[in-house]
Steps between C-alpha positions, in 0.01 A plus 500: 500500500628846411536757776268801483621749244714247316462450129571686183580866523577730213820696519465841338809660642332579831559300815260206530242488778618350826450126490477483121730271313636656182528217252463672166559840345198574283591553136160417355494124496286467815263798471518557128596860577844635417697613804506866389119498466457313827713758680302788350169336593630440852619860533166639382303278738730595788443871429122453491506296819717761669261780399219314677716440807599868517129594500447287810808647669390856418155431647663362815709816531190716440316310771790567737506869408849481347474722192872485427501120485175490301653737245814288482297188421290685242814622323635144504165382363523748213849376413369143499217603269752661264710184499193289426393725213849496351514122537160454333599720206833327452344156529227587250754625247722194541216247480365658182833451318 
């Protein structure tokens, strides 16, 4: 029986999750997605996910009356949105080639 968290993990240049066993660097043969596209998809999803997370953090700061921290998280959220938009545009142009 495999321990929890063991199994295939995709290495995309980032450190793998704790407990994951890196057994293969994805080059397209497992997912059918070229590594450069996979990385761009991952980046875009991470930006979108971060934008949602920053919204929650900003609301927490608002609830606590910390305007400075709320503003910090909203600025970070805007940067994440920009990254996501840039990633979507780049991905769209590359997939249409």
